[in-house]
PDB file of N, CA, C, O and CB in Angstrom:
ATOM      1  N   MET A   1     114.435  99.406 130.619  1.00  0.00           N
ATOM      2  CA  MET A   1     115.582  98.531 130.424  1.00  0.00           C
ATOM      3  C   MET A   1     115.283  97.488 129.354  1.00  0.00           C
ATOM      4  O   MET A   1     116.112  97.225 128.483  1.00  0.00           O
ATOM      5  CB  MET A   1     115.969  97.849 131.741  1.00  0.00           C
ATOM      6  N   ILE A   2     114.100  96.900 129.423  1.00  0.00           N
ATOM      7  CA  ILE A   2     113.719  95.921 128.398  1.00  0.00           C
ATOM      8  C   ILE A   2     113.686  96.595 127.035  1.00  0.00           C
ATOM      9  O   ILE A   2     114.128  96.029 126.035  1.00  0.00           O
ATOM     10  CB  ILE A   2     112.339  95.283 128.723  1.00  0.00           C
ATOM     11  N   GLN A   3     113.155  97.812 127.009  1.00  0.00           N
ATOM     12  CA  GLN A   3     113.079  98.543 125.743  1.00  0.00           C
ATOM     13  C   GLN A   3     114.488  98.792 125.197  1.00  0.00           C
ATOM     14  O   GLN A   3     114.726  98.684 123.994  1.00  0.00           O
ATOM     15  CB  GLN A   3     112.322  99.887 125.930  1.00  0.00           C
ATOM     16  N   GLU A   4     115.409  99.125 126.091  1.00  0.00           N
ATOM     17  CA  GLU A   4     116.787  99.366 125.656  1.00  0.00           C
ATOM     18  C   GLU A   4     117.399  98.096 125.074  1.00  0.00           C
ATOM     19  O   GLU A   4     118.109  98.159 124.070  1.00  0.00           O
ATOM     20  CB  GLU A   4     117.642  99.877 126.829  1.00  0.00           C
ATOM     21  N   ILE A   5     117.140  96.974 125.676  1.00  0.00           N
ATOM     22  CA  ILE A   5     117.670  95.701 125.182  1.00  0.00           C
ATOM     23  C   ILE A   5     117.084  95.377 123.810  1.00  0.00           C
ATOM     24  O   ILE A   5     117.773  94.839 122.943  1.00  0.00           O
ATOM     25  CB  ILE A   5     117.363  94.562 126.177  1.00  0.00           C
ATOM     26  N   ASN A   6     115.815  95.707 123.622  1.00  0.00           N
ATOM     27  CA  ASN A   6     115.144  95.389 122.368  1.00  0.00           C
ATOM     28  C   ASN A   6     115.490  96.358 121.238  1.00  0.00           C
ATOM     29  O   ASN A   6     115.164  96.101 120.079  1.00  0.00           O
ATOM     30  CB  ASN A   6     113.657  95.378 122.582  1.00  0.00           C
ATOM     31  N   THR A   7     116.137  97.453 121.567  1.00  0.00           N
ATOM     32  CA  THR A   7     116.504  98.424 120.546  1.00  0.00           C
ATOM     33  C   THR A   7     117.553  97.816 119.619  1.00  0.00           C
ATOM     34  O   THR A   7     118.600  97.338 120.054  1.00  0.00           O
ATOM     35  CB  THR A   7     117.031  99.731 121.192  1.00  0.00           C
ATOM     36  N   THR A   8     117.239  97.852 118.352  1.00  0.00           N
ATOM     37  CA  THR A   8     118.167  97.268 117.383  1.00  0.00           C
ATOM     38  C   THR A   8     119.286  98.247 117.048  1.00  0.00           C
ATOM     39  O   THR A   8     119.194  99.447 117.304  1.00  0.00           O
ATOM     40  CB  THR A   8     117.422  96.857 116.104  1.00  0.00           C
ATOM     41  N   LYS A   9     120.323  97.703 116.478  1.00  0.00           N
ATOM     42  CA  LYS A   9     121.448  98.546 116.059  1.00  0.00           C
ATOM     43  C   LYS A   9     120.973  99.574 115.035  1.00  0.00           C
ATOM     44  O   LYS A   9     121.408 100.726 115.061  1.00  0.00           O
ATOM     45  CB  LYS A   9     122.595  97.683 115.467  1.00  0.00           C
ATOM     46  N   SER A  10     120.091  99.163 114.142  1.00  0.00           N
ATOM     47  CA  SER A  10     119.563 100.066 113.123  1.00  0.00           C
ATOM     48  C   SER A  10     118.824 101.239 113.768  1.00  0.00           C
ATOM     49  O   SER A  10     118.978 102.384 113.343  1.00  0.00           O
ATOM     50  CB  SER A  10     118.627  99.308 112.167  1.00  0.00           C
ATOM     51  N   GLU A  11     118.025 100.950 114.788  1.00  0.00           N
ATOM     52  CA  GLU A  11     117.289 102.013 115.474  1.00  0.00           C
ATOM     53  C   GLU A  11     118.246 102.963 116.187  1.00  0.00           C
ATOM     54  O   GLU A  11     118.036 104.176 116.197  1.00  0.00           O
ATOM     55  CB  GLU A  11     116.293 101.413 116.480  1.00  0.00           C
ATOM     56  N   LYS A  12     119.283 102.412 116.773  1.00  0.00           N
ATOM     57  CA  LYS A  12     120.274 103.257 117.442  1.00  0.00           C
ATOM     58  C   LYS A  12     120.996 104.145 116.438  1.00  0.00           C
ATOM     59  O   LYS A  12     121.238 105.323 116.702  1.00  0.00           O
ATOM     60  CB  LYS A  12     121.286 102.396 118.207  1.00  0.00           C
ATOM     61  N   LEU A  13     121.338 103.578 115.290  1.00  0.00           N
ATOM     62  CA  LEU A  13     122.007 104.370 114.256  1.00  0.00           C
ATOM     63  C   LEU A  13     121.093 105.476 113.739  1.00  0.00           C
ATOM     64  O   LEU A  13     121.536 106.603 113.518  1.00  0.00           O
ATOM     65  CB  LEU A  13     122.453 103.468 113.095  1.00  0.00           C
ATOM     66  N   GLN A  14     119.816 105.148 113.548  1.00  0.00           N
ATOM     67  CA  GLN A  14     118.856 106.149 113.080  1.00  0.00           C
ATOM     68  C   GLN A  14     118.697 107.265 114.109  1.00  0.00           C
ATOM     69  O   GLN A  14     118.677 108.443 113.752  1.00  0.00           O
ATOM     70  CB  GLN A  14     117.492 105.494 112.789  1.00  0.00           C
ATOM     71  N   ALA A  15     118.584 106.899 115.380  1.00  0.00           N
ATOM     72  CA  ALA A  15     118.454 107.902 116.437  1.00  0.00           C
ATOM     73  C   ALA A  15     119.706 108.772 116.503  1.00  0.00           C
ATOM     74  O   ALA A  15     119.612 109.987 116.679  1.00  0.00           O
ATOM     75  CB  ALA A  15     118.200 107.224 117.799  1.00  0.00           C
ATOM     76  N   ASN A  16     120.865 108.157 116.364  1.00  0.00           N
ATOM     77  CA  ASN A  16     122.126 108.896 116.379  1.00  0.00           C
ATOM     78  C   ASN A  16     122.187 109.876 115.211  1.00  0.00           C
ATOM     79  O   ASN A  16     122.604 111.023 115.377  1.00  0.00           O
ATOM     80  CB  ASN A  16     123.320 107.926 116.327  1.00  0.00           C
ATOM     81  N   PHE A  17     121.774 109.426 114.039  1.00  0.00           N
ATOM     82  CA  PHE A  17     121.749 110.275 112.850  1.00  0.00           C
ATOM     83  C   PHE A  17     120.829 111.475 113.067  1.00  0.00           C
ATOM     84  O   PHE A  17     121.187 112.605 112.734  1.00  0.00           O
ATOM     85  CB  PHE A  17     121.292 109.467 111.620  1.00  0.00           C
ATOM     86  N   GLU A  18     119.649 111.227 113.625  1.00  0.00           N
ATOM     87  CA  GLU A  18     118.697 112.311 113.871  1.00  0.00           C
ATOM     88  C   GLU A  18     119.234 113.300 114.900  1.00  0.00           C
ATOM     89  O   GLU A  18     119.061 114.509 114.753  1.00  0.00           O
ATOM     90  CB  GLU A  18     117.356 111.744 114.343  1.00  0.00           C
ATOM     91  N   LEU A  19     119.880 112.791 115.930  1.00  0.00           N
ATOM     92  CA  LEU A  19     120.464 113.675 116.941  1.00  0.00           C
ATOM     93  C   LEU A  19     121.595 114.513 116.355  1.00  0.00           C
ATOM     94  O   LEU A  19     121.735 115.690 116.686  1.00  0.00           O
ATOM     95  CB  LEU A  19     120.979 112.859 118.131  1.00  0.00           C
ATOM     96  N   GLN A  20     122.399 113.910 115.488  1.00  0.00           N
ATOM     97  CA  GLN A  20     123.476 114.666 114.842  1.00  0.00           C
ATOM     98  C   GLN A  20     122.904 115.777 113.969  1.00  0.00           C
ATOM     99  O   GLN A  20     123.445 116.882 113.932  1.00  0.00           O
ATOM    100  CB  GLN A  20     124.365 113.731 113.997  1.00  0.00           C
ATOM    101  N   ASN A  21     121.809 115.485 113.268  1.00  0.00           N
ATOM    102  CA  ASN A  21     121.178 116.512 112.439  1.00  0.00           C
ATOM    103  C   ASN A  21     120.620 117.647 113.289  1.00  0.00           C
ATOM    104  O   ASN A  21     120.747 118.818 112.931  1.00  0.00           O
ATOM    105  CB  ASN A  21     120.065 115.901 111.591  1.00  0.00           C
ATOM    106  N   LEU A  22     120.001 117.297 114.416  1.00  0.00           N
ATOM    107  CA  LEU A  22     119.490 118.330 115.318  1.00  0.00           C
ATOM    108  C   LEU A  22     120.627 119.192 115.853  1.00  0.00           C
ATOM    109  O   LEU A  22     120.499 120.412 115.952  1.00  0.00           O
ATOM    110  CB  LEU A  22     118.715 117.694 116.481  1.00  0.00           C
ATOM    111  N   LEU A  23     121.735 118.552 116.197  1.00  0.00           N
ATOM    112  CA  LEU A  23     122.896 119.288 116.689  1.00  0.00           C
ATOM    113  C   LEU A  23     123.429 120.241 115.621  1.00  0.00           C
ATOM    114  O   LEU A  23     123.759 121.389 115.918  1.00  0.00           O
ATOM    115  CB  LEU A  23     123.998 118.315 117.131  1.00  0.00           C
ATOM    116  N   LYS A  24     123.511 119.763 114.376  1.00  0.00           N
ATOM    117  CA  LYS A  24     123.984 120.617 113.285  1.00  0.00           C
ATOM    118  C   LYS A  24     123.058 121.810 113.090  1.00  0.00           C
ATOM    119  O   LYS A  24     123.527 122.926 112.866  1.00  0.00           O
ATOM    120  CB  LYS A  24     124.092 119.816 111.981  1.00  0.00           C
ATOM    121  N   GLU A  25     121.742 121.586 113.173  1.00  0.00           N
ATOM    122  CA  GLU A  25     120.785 122.684 113.035  1.00  0.00           C
ATOM    123  C   GLU A  25     120.991 123.721 114.129  1.00  0.00           C
ATOM    124  O   GLU A  25     120.987 124.923 113.863  1.00  0.00           O
ATOM    125  CB  GLU A  25     119.346 122.154 113.075  1.00  0.00           C
ATOM    126  N   LYS A  26     121.172 123.256 115.358  1.00  0.00           N
ATOM    127  CA  LYS A  26     121.393 124.176 116.480  1.00  0.00           C
ATOM    128  C   LYS A  26     122.693 124.949 116.292  1.00  0.00           C
ATOM    129  O   LYS A  26     122.745 126.155 116.531  1.00  0.00           O
ATOM    130  CB  LYS A  26     121.422 123.404 117.817  1.00  0.00           C
ATOM    131  N   GLN A  27     123.740 124.253 115.864  1.00  0.00           N
ATOM    132  CA  GLN A  27     125.026 124.920 115.643  1.00  0.00           C
ATOM    133  C   GLN A  27     124.906 125.967 114.539  1.00  0.00           C
ATOM    134  O   GLN A  27     125.473 127.054 114.649  1.00  0.00           O
ATOM    135  CB  GLN A  27     126.116 123.889 115.284  1.00  0.00           C
ATOM    136  N   ASN A  28     124.173 125.645 113.478  1.00  0.00           N
ATOM    137  CA  ASN A  28     123.978 126.603 112.388  1.00  0.00           C
ATOM    138  C   ASN A  28     123.232 127.837 112.871  1.00  0.00           C
ATOM    139  O   ASN A  28     123.568 128.958 112.489  1.00  0.00           O
ATOM    140  CB  ASN A  28     123.218 125.951 111.230  1.00  0.00           C
ATOM    141  N   LYS A  29     122.211 127.634 113.718  1.00  0.00           N
ATOM    142  CA  LYS A  29     121.463 128.771 114.261  1.00  0.00           C
ATOM    143  C   LYS A  29     122.356 129.637 115.140  1.00  0.00           C
ATOM    144  O   LYS A  29     122.276 130.865 115.099  1.00  0.00           O
ATOM    145  CB  LYS A  29     120.247 128.283 115.063  1.00  0.00           C
ATOM    146  N   ILE A  30     123.201 128.996 115.930  1.00  0.00           N
ATOM    147  CA  ILE A  30     124.126 129.740 116.793  1.00  0.00           C
ATOM    148  C   ILE A  30     125.103 130.548 115.943  1.00  0.00           C
ATOM    149  O   ILE A  30     125.348 131.722 116.221  1.00  0.00           O
ATOM    150  CB  ILE A  30     124.898 128.776 117.729  1.00  0.00           C
ATOM    151  N   HIS A  31     125.662 129.918 114.904  1.00  0.00           N
ATOM    152  CA  HIS A  31     126.607 130.628 114.031  1.00  0.00           C
ATOM    153  C   HIS A  31     125.921 131.779 113.299  1.00  0.00           C
ATOM    154  O   HIS A  31     126.504 132.849 113.122  1.00  0.00           O
ATOM    155  CB  HIS A  31     127.232 129.656 113.013  1.00  0.00           C
ATOM    156  N   GLN A  32     124.680 131.551 112.876  1.00  0.00           N
ATOM    157  CA  GLN A  32     123.935 132.612 112.200  1.00  0.00           C
ATOM    158  C   GLN A  32     123.724 133.792 113.147  1.00  0.00           C
ATOM    159  O   GLN A  32     123.893 134.946 112.755  1.00  0.00           O
ATOM    160  CB  GLN A  32     122.575 132.082 111.686  1.00  0.00           C
ATOM    161  N   LYS A  33     123.357 133.497 114.387  1.00  0.00           N
ATOM    162  CA  LYS A  33     123.136 134.563 115.367  1.00  0.00           C
ATOM    163  C   LYS A  33     124.436 135.304 115.660  1.00  0.00           C
ATOM    164  O   LYS A  33     124.438 136.529 115.780  1.00  0.00           O
ATOM    165  CB  LYS A  33     122.549 133.987 116.669  1.00  0.00           C
ATOM    166  N   LEU A  34     125.540 134.570 115.775  1.00  0.00           N
ATOM    167  CA  LEU A  34     126.836 135.213 115.996  1.00  0.00           C
ATOM    168  C   LEU A  34     127.194 136.133 114.835  1.00  0.00           C
ATOM    169  O   LEU A  34     127.686 137.242 115.046  1.00  0.00           O
ATOM    170  CB  LEU A  34     127.934 134.157 116.188  1.00  0.00           C
ATOM    171  N   ASN A  35     126.947 135.676 113.610  1.00  0.00           N
ATOM    172  CA  ASN A  35     127.228 136.508 112.436  1.00  0.00           C
ATOM    173  C   ASN A  35     126.370 137.759 112.435  1.00  0.00           C
ATOM    174  O   ASN A  35     126.853 138.844 112.109  1.00  0.00           O
ATOM    175  CB  ASN A  35     126.996 135.716 111.149  1.00  0.00           C
ATOM    176  N   GLU A  36     125.089 137.619 112.799  1.00  0.00           N
ATOM    177  CA  GLU A  36     124.203 138.782 112.873  1.00  0.00           C
ATOM    178  C   GLU A  36     124.706 139.769 113.918  1.00  0.00           C
ATOM    179  O   GLU A  36     124.706 140.979 113.693  1.00  0.00           O
ATOM    180  CB  GLU A  36     122.761 138.348 113.201  1.00  0.00           C
ATOM    181  N   ASN A  37     125.134 139.243 115.060  1.00  0.00           N
ATOM    182  CA  ASN A  37     125.645 140.115 116.120  1.00  0.00           C
ATOM    183  C   ASN A  37     126.913 140.837 115.682  1.00  0.00           C
ATOM    184  O   ASN A  37     127.102 142.013 115.993  1.00  0.00           O
ATOM    185  CB  ASN A  37     125.918 139.307 117.388  1.00  0.00           C
ATOM    186  N   GLN A  38     127.778 140.134 114.962  1.00  0.00           N
ATOM    187  CA  GLN A  38     129.006 140.765 114.468  1.00  0.00           C
ATOM    188  C   GLN A  38     128.680 141.868 113.468  1.00  0.00           C
ATOM    189  O   GLN A  38     129.297 142.933 113.491  1.00  0.00           O
ATOM    190  CB  GLN A  38     129.932 139.717 113.819  1.00  0.00           C
ATOM    191  N   LEU A  39     127.711 141.616 112.591  1.00  0.00           N
ATOM    192  CA  LEU A  39     127.320 142.637 111.616  1.00  0.00           C
ATOM    193  C   LEU A  39     126.711 143.851 112.309  1.00  0.00           C
ATOM    194  O   LEU A  39     126.989 144.991 111.936  1.00  0.00           O
ATOM    195  CB  LEU A  39     126.327 142.057 110.602  1.00  0.00           C
ATOM    196  N   ASN A  40     125.876 143.599 113.323  1.00  0.00           N
ATOM    197  CA  ASN A  40     125.277 144.707 114.068  1.00  0.00           C
ATOM    198  C   ASN A  40     126.350 145.518 114.786  1.00  0.00           C
ATOM    199  O   ASN A  40     126.305 146.748 114.800  1.00  0.00           O
ATOM    200  CB  ASN A  40     124.246 144.182 115.079  1.00  0.00           C
ATOM    201  N   HIS A  41     127.304 144.826 115.376  1.00  0.00           N
ATOM    202  CA  HIS A  41     128.403 145.501 116.072  1.00  0.00           C
ATOM    203  C   HIS A  41     129.215 146.340 115.087  1.00  0.00           C
ATOM    204  O   HIS A  41     129.581 147.477 115.383  1.00  0.00           O
ATOM    205  CB  HIS A  41     129.316 144.471 116.783  1.00  0.00           C
ATOM    206  N   PHE A  42     129.490 145.777 113.926  1.00  0.00           N
ATOM    207  CA  PHE A  42     130.231 146.493 112.886  1.00  0.00           C
ATOM    208  C   PHE A  42     129.468 147.743 112.460  1.00  0.00           C
ATOM    209  O   PHE A  42     130.055 148.818 112.334  1.00  0.00           O
ATOM    210  CB  PHE A  42     130.484 145.577 111.668  1.00  0.00           C
ATOM    211  N   ALA A  43     128.158 147.604 112.237  1.00  0.00           N
ATOM    212  CA  ALA A  43     127.344 148.743 111.809  1.00  0.00           C
ATOM    213  C   ALA A  43     127.311 149.823 112.886  1.00  0.00           C
ATOM    214  O   ALA A  43     127.377 151.012 112.575  1.00  0.00           O
ATOM    215  CB  ALA A  43     125.914 148.286 111.474  1.00  0.00           C
ATOM    216  N   GLN A  44     127.210 149.419 114.143  1.00  0.00           N
ATOM    217  CA  GLN A  44     127.206 150.395 115.236  1.00  0.00           C
ATOM    218  C   GLN A  44     128.540 151.135 115.297  1.00  0.00           C
ATOM    219  O   GLN A  44     128.574 152.349 115.501  1.00  0.00           O
ATOM    220  CB  GLN A  44     126.919 149.701 116.584  1.00  0.00           C
ATOM    221  N   ASN A  45     129.629 150.404 115.121  1.00  0.00           N
ATOM    222  CA  ASN A  45     130.949 151.047 115.133  1.00  0.00           C
ATOM    223  C   ASN A  45     131.077 152.055 114.000  1.00  0.00           C
ATOM    224  O   ASN A  45     131.621 153.144 114.187  1.00  0.00           O
ATOM    225  CB  ASN A  45     132.060 149.995 115.026  1.00  0.00           C
ATOM    226  N   LYS A  46     130.574 151.687 112.824  1.00  0.00           N
ATOM    227  CA  LYS A  46     130.650 152.601 111.685  1.00  0.00           C
ATOM    228  C   LYS A  46     129.804 153.841 111.947  1.00  0.00           C
ATOM    229  O   LYS A  46     130.201 154.947 111.583  1.00  0.00           O
ATOM    230  CB  LYS A  46     130.190 151.900 110.391  1.00  0.00           C
ATOM    231  N   SER A  47     128.647 153.669 112.571  1.00  0.00           N
ATOM    232  CA  SER A  47     127.789 154.810 112.892  1.00  0.00           C
ATOM    233  C   SER A  47     128.483 155.741 113.877  1.00  0.00           C
ATOM    234  O   SER A  47     128.434 156.962 113.723  1.00  0.00           O
ATOM    235  CB  SER A  47     126.446 154.332 113.470  1.00  0.00           C
ATOM    236  N   VAL A  48     129.125 155.172 114.879  1.00  0.00           N
ATOM    237  CA  VAL A  48     129.847 155.979 115.867  1.00  0.00           C
ATOM    238  C   VAL A  48     131.008 156.700 115.198  1.00  0.00           C
ATOM    239  O   VAL A  48     131.245 157.878 115.465  1.00  0.00           O
ATOM    240  CB  VAL A  48     130.359 155.098 117.032  1.00  0.00           C
ATOM    241  N   GLN A  49     131.729 156.005 114.335  1.00  0.00           N
ATOM    242  CA  GLN A  49     132.853 156.633 113.640  1.00  0.00           C
ATOM    243  C   GLN A  49     132.376 157.796 112.779  1.00  0.00           C
ATOM    244  O   GLN A  49     133.005 158.854 112.755  1.00  0.00           O
ATOM    245  CB  GLN A  49     133.593 155.603 112.776  1.00  0.00           C
ATOM    246  N   LEU A  50     131.280 157.603 112.079  1.00  0.00           N
ATOM    247  CA  LEU A  50     130.738 158.666 111.232  1.00  0.00           C
ATOM    248  C   LEU A  50     130.296 159.849 112.081  1.00  0.00           C
ATOM    249  O   LEU A  50     130.570 161.001 111.743  1.00  0.00           O
ATOM    250  CB  LEU A  50     129.559 158.143 110.390  1.00  0.00           C
ATOM    251  N   PHE A  51     129.616 159.565 113.178  1.00  0.00           N
ATOM    252  CA  PHE A  51     129.168 160.624 114.079  1.00  0.00           C
ATOM    253  C   PHE A  51     130.363 161.425 114.609  1.00  0.00           C
ATOM    254  O   PHE A  51     130.345 162.655 114.600  1.00  0.00           O
ATOM    255  CB  PHE A  51     128.361 160.028 115.251  1.00  0.00           C
ATOM    256  N   LEU A  52     131.392 160.721 115.067  1.00  0.00           N
ATOM    257  CA  LEU A  52     132.573 161.408 115.592  1.00  0.00           C
ATOM    258  C   LEU A  52     133.272 162.218 114.504  1.00  0.00           C
ATOM    259  O   LEU A  52     133.741 163.328 114.758  1.00  0.00           O
ATOM    260  CB  LEU A  52     133.548 160.398 116.201  1.00  0.00           C
ATOM    261  N   TYR A  53     133.342 161.674 113.317  1.00  0.00           N
ATOM    262  CA  TYR A  53     133.967 162.391 112.205  1.00  0.00           C
ATOM    263  C   TYR A  53     133.215 163.697 111.931  1.00  0.00           C
ATOM    264  O   TYR A  53     133.824 164.750 111.746  1.00  0.00           O
ATOM    265  CB  TYR A  53     133.998 161.506 110.933  1.00  0.00           C
ATOM    266  N   ILE A  54     131.885 163.608 111.907  1.00  0.00           N
ATOM    267  CA  ILE A  54     131.066 164.799 111.646  1.00  0.00           C
ATOM    268  C   ILE A  54     131.233 165.819 112.773  1.00  0.00           C
ATOM    269  O   ILE A  54     131.362 167.017 112.519  1.00  0.00           O
ATOM    270  CB  ILE A  54     129.572 164.410 111.492  1.00  0.00           C
ATOM    271  N   MET A  55     131.231 165.342 114.007  1.00  0.00           N
ATOM    272  CA  MET A  55     131.312 166.250 115.148  1.00  0.00           C
ATOM    273  C   MET A  55     132.696 166.889 115.286  1.00  0.00           C
ATOM    274  O   MET A  55     132.815 168.018 115.762  1.00  0.00           O
ATOM    275  CB  MET A  55     130.961 165.505 116.423  1.00  0.00           C
ATOM    276  N   LEU A  56     133.726 166.177 114.875  1.00  0.00           N
ATOM    277  CA  LEU A  56     135.083 166.672 115.091  1.00  0.00           C
ATOM    278  C   LEU A  56     135.663 167.412 113.893  1.00  0.00           C
ATOM    279  O   LEU A  56     136.766 167.951 113.976  1.00  0.00           O
ATOM    280  CB  LEU A  56     135.980 165.533 115.444  1.00  0.00           C
ATOM    281  N   THR A  57     134.942 167.445 112.791  1.00  0.00           N
ATOM    282  CA  THR A  57     135.477 168.148 111.617  1.00  0.00           C
ATOM    283  C   THR A  57     134.650 169.372 111.310  1.00  0.00           C
ATOM    284  O   THR A  57     134.945 170.093 110.357  1.00  0.00           O
ATOM    285  CB  THR A  57     135.515 167.223 110.396  1.00  0.00           C
TER     286      THR A  57
END
């Protein structure tokens, strides 16, 4: 509690800035993983379509 009282506005702003950056990094990693999953799903669908085309023609 004493430490919290002694925390300056500047320190709080710096901590907030660092937390926002960490959040952005995590969000970017999540979006990157989602994009990778979408690409993998797309590639799998194309493989299945090609396989079915070959088998049915």
